[in-house]
C-alpha positions as CSV (number, residue, x, y, z in Angstrom):
1,M,0.1,41.8,31.5
2,Q,-0.2,41.8,27.7
3,Q,1.6,39.0,25.8
4,T,4.0,39.8,23.0
5,D,3.4,38.1,19.6
6,L,6.4,35.9,20.3
7,E,4.8,34.7,23.6
8,K,1.4,34.2,21.9
9,I,2.9,31.9,19.2
10,R,5.1,30.1,21.7
11,R,2.0,29.4,23.8
12,I,0.0,28.0,20.9
13,I,2.9,25.6,20.1
14,T,3.6,24.5,23.7
15,R,-0.1,23.8,24.1
16,G,-0.3,22.0,20.8
17,K,-0.3,18.2,20.7
18,Y,2.9,16.2,19.8
19,G,2.9,15.5,16.1
20,S,1.4,18.9,15.2
21,V,2.8,20.4,12.0
22,Y,3.3,24.2,11.8
23,F,3.8,26.6,8.9
24,A,3.9,30.4,9.0
25,S,0.4,30.3,7.7
26,S,-0.7,28.4,10.8
27,F,-0.7,31.8,12.5
28,P,-2.9,33.9,10.3
29,K,-3.3,36.7,12.9
30,F,0.4,37.4,12.7
31,N,2.7,38.8,9.9
32,H,3.8,35.9,7.7
33,D,7.5,36.8,7.6
34,Y,7.6,37.4,11.3
35,A,5.9,34.0,12.0
36,S,8.5,32.3,9.7
37,K,11.4,33.9,11.7
38,L,9.9,32.8,15.0
39,L,9.4,29.2,13.8
40,A,13.1,29.1,12.7
41,A,14.1,30.5,16.1
42,F,11.9,27.9,17.9
43,E,13.7,25.2,15.9
44,K,17.1,26.5,17.1
45,E,16.0,26.4,20.8
46,G,14.6,22.8,20.3
47,L,10.9,23.5,20.6
48,L,10.3,22.4,17.0
49,E,11.9,20.2,14.4
50,R,12.3,21.5,10.8
51,I,11.3,18.7,8.4
52,S,11.2,20.7,5.2
53,K,11.5,24.3,4.0
54,G,8.9,26.2,6.0
55,V,7.5,23.1,7.6
56,Y,8.0,22.4,11.3
57,L,7.0,19.5,13.6
58,K,6.4,19.3,17.3
59,A,8.1,16.0,18.1
60,R,8.3,14.3,21.5
61,K,11.8,14.2,23.0
62,T,12.8,11.3,25.2
63,R,16.0,10.2,26.9
64,F,16.5,7.8,23.9
65,G,16.2,10.7,21.4
66,I,13.3,12.2,19.4
67,S,10.1,10.2,19.1
68,Y,8.3,11.0,15.8
69,P,4.7,10.3,15.2
70,P,3.8,7.9,12.3
71,I,4.8,9.3,8.9
72,D,1.3,9.0,7.5
73,E,-0.1,11.2,10.3
74,I,2.5,13.9,9.6
75,V,1.8,13.8,5.8
76,A,-2.0,13.9,6.5
77,E,-1.4,17.1,8.6
78,I,0.5,18.7,5.7
79,A,-2.2,17.6,3.2
80,K,-4.9,19.1,5.4
81,R,-3.1,22.4,5.5
82,D,-2.6,22.3,1.7
83,K,-6.2,21.2,1.1
84,A,-4.7,18.4,-0.9
85,K,-5.3,14.7,-1.5
86,I,-2.6,12.1,-0.8
87,I,-2.1,8.4,-1.6
88,L,0.6,6.1,-0.6
89,T,2.5,4.5,-3.4
90,G,5.3,2.3,-4.5
91,E,7.4,0.1,-2.2
92,T,5.8,1.6,0.9
93,A,2.3,0.4,-0.1
94,A,3.7,-3.0,-0.9
95,N,5.3,-3.2,2.5
96,L,2.2,-2.1,4.4
97,L,0.1,-4.6,2.6
98,G,2.5,-7.5,3.4
99,F,3.8,-8.1,-0.1
100,S,7.3,-7.1,1.1
101,E,9.2,-7.2,4.4
102,Q,11.6,-4.6,3.3
103,V,11.0,-1.2,4.8
104,P,12.1,1.4,2.2
105,M,14.3,4.3,3.4
106,K,12.3,6.6,1.2
107,T,8.5,6.7,1.7
108,C,6.6,8.1,-1.3
109,F,3.2,9.7,-1.4
110,L,1.4,11.1,-4.5
111,T,-0.3,14.4,-3.8
112,T,-2.4,17.0,-5.5
113,G,-0.6,19.6,-3.3
114,T,2.9,21.0,-3.3
115,Y,5.9,18.8,-4.2
116,R,8.0,18.4,-1.0
117,T,10.9,16.4,0.4
118,L,10.5,15.8,4.1
119,K,13.3,14.7,6.4
120,I,11.9,12.9,9.5
121,G,14.7,11.6,11.6
122,E,16.6,9.1,9.3
123,R,13.7,8.8,7.0
124,T,13.1,10.7,3.8
125,V,9.5,11.3,2.6
126,L,8.7,12.4,-0.9
127,L,5.4,14.1,-1.8
128,K,5.2,13.9,-5.6
129,N,2.7,15.3,-8.0
130,A,0.7,12.8,-10.1
131,A,-2.0,12.8,-12.8
132,P,-5.6,13.4,-11.5
133,K,-6.6,9.9,-12.4
134,N,-4.6,8.5,-9.5
135,F,-6.9,10.3,-7.1
136,E,-10.2,9.1,-8.5
137,F,-10.3,5.9,-6.4
138,K,-13.2,5.8,-3.9
139,N,-11.6,3.3,-1.6
140,D,-8.2,3.8,0.0
141,I,-7.4,0.1,0.3
142,V,-8.1,-0.6,-3.4
143,C,-6.0,2.4,-4.3
144,M,-3.1,1.2,-2.2
145,L,-3.4,-2.3,-3.6
146,V,-3.2,-1.0,-7.2
147,Q,-0.2,1.2,-6.4
148,A,1.5,-1.7,-4.7
149,L,1.0,-4.1,-7.6
150,R,2.1,-1.4,-10.1
151,S,5.4,-1.0,-8.2
152,I,5.9,-4.8,-8.0
153,G,5.4,-5.3,-11.7
154,K,3.3,-7.8,-13.7
155,D,6.1,-10.4,-13.9
156,N,7.0,-10.2,-10.2
157,V,3.7,-11.0,-8.6
158,T,4.0,-14.3,-6.9
159,E,1.3,-16.9,-6.0
160,A,2.0,-16.0,-2.3
161,M,1.2,-12.4,-3.1
162,K,-2.0,-13.3,-4.9
163,A,-3.1,-15.4,-1.9
164,K,-3.0,-12.2,0.2
165,I,-5.2,-10.1,-2.1
166,P,-8.6,-11.6,-0.9
167,L,-7.6,-10.9,2.7
168,I,-6.6,-7.3,1.9
169,L,-10.0,-6.7,0.1
170,A,-12.1,-8.5,2.7
171,K,-13.6,-5.2,4.0
172,V,-14.1,-3.6,0.6
173,P,-17.8,-3.7,-0.5
174,K,-17.5,-5.3,-4.0
175,N,-20.5,-3.8,-5.7
176,K,-20.0,-0.4,-4.1
177,Y,-16.3,0.3,-4.6
178,L,-14.3,-2.6,-6.1
179,D,-15.7,-2.8,-9.6
180,A,-15.7,1.0,-10.0
181,D,-12.2,1.5,-8.7
182,L,-10.7,-1.3,-10.7
183,R,-11.9,0.4,-13.9
184,L,-9.1,2.9,-13.1
185,A,-6.4,0.2,-12.8
186,P,-4.2,-1.1,-15.6
187,V,-5.7,-4.2,-17.3
188,W,-3.1,-6.6,-16.0
189,I,-3.8,-5.4,-12.4
190,K,-7.5,-5.7,-12.8
191,K,-7.2,-9.3,-14.1
192,T,-4.7,-10.2,-11.4
193,I,-7.1,-9.0,-8.6
194,Y,-10.3,-10.6,-10.1
195,S,-8.4,-13.9,-10.6
196,T,-8.0,-14.1,-6.8
197,L,-11.6,-13.4,-5.8
């Protein structure tokens, strides 16, 4: 018995892993507008969660509610589809690196792709455009450290924070990445990091 397009797309989604992100363009064999309508219909029946305009997530449902995958995994899926680069920035980077215990309600990424606002459960995720220079870092850890320090501000970096920097950079090859990447950082951040090594 031949499957309808609706059944084919539903089958792809039901067989997909939890945490998968879907767009109408995820189904290139089907008409774009038709695929968009089906995704909206699948959201209404509870198969998918709409997290932004035209962006749907297959989330796991438990008796305690919806279990979402880590935000960075969702954003990585979107970046992969957009063929874009992403970097974590601001207070979120500071929190992940242990400079702050406060988990921000808004998670922010810089992207070379489309500007988006995602709503994932109670969390808001912003994908913001930024200057190309921000994406020239070779090492993700150095990039995150620079973004975190930038958000903290020169006058707010404490001795306790400085003490954590060598531990954060322990796995970064100094000659290979650190020196080159720090040339991209503001002078005060470069001096702060080198003073701890």
